[in-house]
Residue, then its C-alpha position, 0 to 999 in steps of 0.5 A: m555734908s554738914d548743915s547750914q551755919h548758925r545764921t538767920s535769913p532776912d525773911c526769918r525762914p528756918r534753916g537746917i530743919r532736919r530729919l525729925v520724923a523717926v520712921a522706925g515706928t511712925l505715927g502709931a498708938a503711944l506705947a509706954l516703956t516705963g522701966c528697964t528690962p532686968p539684965e537677967a531677963e530673956a532678950p527681946a525676940h527679933p522678928d525674922f525678916e529679909l531686906t528686899a532690894q527689888t520687887d518683881a518687874p511690872s507686867g505692864d503699865l497702869d492708868s493710876f495708883s495711889w500712895v499714902s503719906y503720913a503727912e502733907p509736904y511742908s514744901l516742894d521747893y527743893a531748897y526746903a525739901f528736907d524731910y520724908s513727906d517732902n522728898q518722897v513726892l519731890a523725887n519723882v518730879c524734880e531731878s538733880l545733877l546726879r542720881l542717888n540710886p537705891d543701892y546708894t551709888l551715884t550715877p549721872a542724871l541732869a549732868e551727863s558727866f562731871a570733872h574735878p580738874t583742880p582740888t577746888t573746882w567741880v565742872y558739870t557737863i549738862r545733858d542735852g535734850v532734856t526739857f522741863h514740864d512746860g516744854t522749855p529746854l534745860t540750859a546751863a543758865d537754869v543750873v546756875a540759877s538753881m544752885s545759886r539759890h542755896l547761897d542767897p540769904a533771902v532764900g534761907s536754904s536748908w541745904y546751905s551747908v552743902y554750899q558753904n564752901v562755894t565761892s562761885i557758880e558760873q556758866t563756863g561753856d554752852r553746856e558747862v557749869t563750874v563750881t569753885e570752892a574755897s578749899a578741897d571738898s569731896q562732899f560737895n559732889l556727893a551731895m549733888g544726888g539729893s535735893a541740894g543738886v535739884i535743877e529748876s527752870a530759872a524762868t519758873l523761879a523768877e515767875a513764881g517768886a515766894d509761891y514757888g514750891n507751895s500748893t499755889g506756885g507748884v514746881n516745873c522740873t524735868g522728872p518722870f512725873s509732873l505736878t498737876e494738882w495739890k489740894a491742900g490738906e488732902r492730896i497731891t496728883l502727879t501725871r506722867y511726863e510723856d517727853y521725859w528724857d530717860e527712857s529707862l525710867r519712863a513712868k509706868s503709871g499715867e498718874v500717882q495720887f499721894l493721900f495725906m493721912n496723919d492718923a496711923n490707924a487710918r493709914v493702916n486700915a487704908l493699906a489693909s483694905g486695899e483702899v490705897d496701893g502702898g505706903w512708905m514708913v509703915p507703923l511697925e506695930a501694924v506689921p503683923q496685921l499687914e503681913n496677914s493681909s491678902v491685899g499686898d506684901m509687907l517689905f523691908g528695905m535698906s535704910t541709912a537712919v540711926s535713931s539717936l538722942i541728941v544732946s542739946d545742952l552741954d552746960g548741964p549735967l550732960g556736959d560731962v562725958d561720963v554722965r553721957k556714958a552713964l545715961l547710955m549704959a542705963l538705957d535698956r536699948e534692946g528693950i527699946v528696940s523691942a518696944a519702939a521698933k517691935g524688934y525690927g532693929e539692932v542696937t548700935d554704938a555708931l552714928t552711921t550705918e554700913s550702908v553709907w560707907v560706899g567705896a570704903s576700904d576693908a581697913g576703913l570699915g574695920e576701923a569704923f565698926d570693929d571694937l568700938e567702945a560698947y555701952p552695955y546695959d549696966l546700972a551699977a556701973a552707970k550709977q557709979l559714973v554719975e556719983d563720981a561725976g558729982a551729978v547725983g540729983e541734977e536734972i535733965v529735960f527731955a523734949t518730945a512730941p506726939i509724933s509716933s509711938d517710938f517718941n513716947v517709948i524713948a521719952q519714957a525709957t530715957a526718963a526712967a533710965a536717968e532716974s535709975i542712976g540718980l538724975k532727975a528727969t522731966i519730960e517736956t511734951v511739945t507740939p509737932s511743929a514746936y518739935t520741928a523748931l528744935f532742929s532749926d531755932p536755937s531759942a527753941r532748945e533753951g532749957v532742953d538737954l535731950f531730944y530724939t531723932s532718926w537721922y538719915l543720910s542723903s549721900p553715900d558717905p558717912l562724912e555727911m554725919y560727922s561734918v555736922l558735929r564739927t565746931g560751929e556747925f548748924s546741926n551741932y545742936g549742943e555746940w559740942s567741940d573737939s579740936e582733934f575731931d574737927q581736924v580729922v573731919n576736915e582732913a577727910i573732907g579734902i580726900d577724893d578717894p573714897a577708900a582713903r577717905s573712909e580710913k580717915t573718917a573711921e577716926a572721926q567715928r571712933i572719936a564720936n563713939e568715945q565722946l558721945p555728942w549724940l547717944p546712938l540707940y538703934t538702926g532698923p530697916m525701911p518698912l514698905f507695904l505694896g498692894e496687890r495691884v502694883t510692883g516694880v519698886a526698890p524698897s530703899i530709903a533712896f526713895l527720898y531722892y530716886p524716882w521710885a514711883a516711875t518704876i511701879g507698874a501692874r503686877 
């Protein structure tokens, strides 16, 4: 899916705020990587770890458990829930038409079925017997109202991109909703398992107005938990919804408390002492301490995130693809994995992980990942590219923020790499809120050549990544444009069959690999600490959309 078009909504809310928090080493003490490992040095060690698909089933229910989050949600309004802190809470309270499962497959949820009768229409049959947390029944009218908000410029939805091809959303039966699009779009339905497919009570939306989704207005959805308290700056409390429709996901805990702890040391100490029962996105520098803890288990789950450098100015020296290649070749990415992710990761030359290529053919996967152009650490070759491009002495500005240890590591490494090949480099440190603006406000990116992201995908298809790099897309931050790439992506979007679509998408991945509109660094797992009182969770990045807290019960 692609992000929203480059527009400003009337109320000036930012659109398209994206995955700015890089989870690989979140919120730890700053680590400086001030140089690059010589090529003859021994490669950094990678810790042994295994991905866990599912923890043991609970022995019974719990009265309550606690969970620590690195930050307070920006909003629980599904139209703005676009980051880790928001969605890890919202996934347990609000539900979508489809359900994105821990293995990144999609299954029916509030839509008991869907049909695709023509290339430009999607028809959803709305499940009967579902109630909102206030006890009112789910109707097709609620679905129309919820989905239509994404098209309303006064809302300024962060998920507008999913809907940009939609021409109408209509109730076409007692329990039926039909979405019509201007052209064939395989990605629309795939996005209905995330926040773009969340359904809220139309009456609640009208009543809450501008307060919907904040600590005052709250939400009224259909999930296994209801939102019962949001104490701003401190915690959110969820309570089991006893009339939840899906018995297989009935909450095994009567209550969940989310505690906000911005300080990494405080979070780790709370986990290590057993003060809280668990937390996602554990700072990787704390893994040894938590692995040696007697109060729980350190786990690693599937992720779809790729840590990358976004090239945000193609008018400067990075407008030359050879300079982009030179910078990537001057980065000791193995050293970055060691310093930023403590070895829990792998260098990659692609902007997607294999985990999102659900339904891909063997040929598609092979084309996508085998024999990609590699960018090995090679200072001599990188220097020559910069010289041949006539870019020696030109300056690049790298924007960063004191958000997590990996931000500092990558900023220092990038600046050192640039200087080592004849470029000048300036690190511009901004506040976390100003860093957020880089993803939503073009004026915030003025004078910035590069910034860092850990970009996860919200649907089981790599086209979500490549759609945002088409000409004119909101999240094509450097305004990169390649007509062949655009044509390939547009053709792929019109293909319904995932196997056939994967083979066309592989062409887009190869073009991005050769042109480097973003510079891929590494991939890594999703770190999770699970305390000794609780079990039952699937350690997957799908926690952003799947009701993971409902499956947690007593050990």
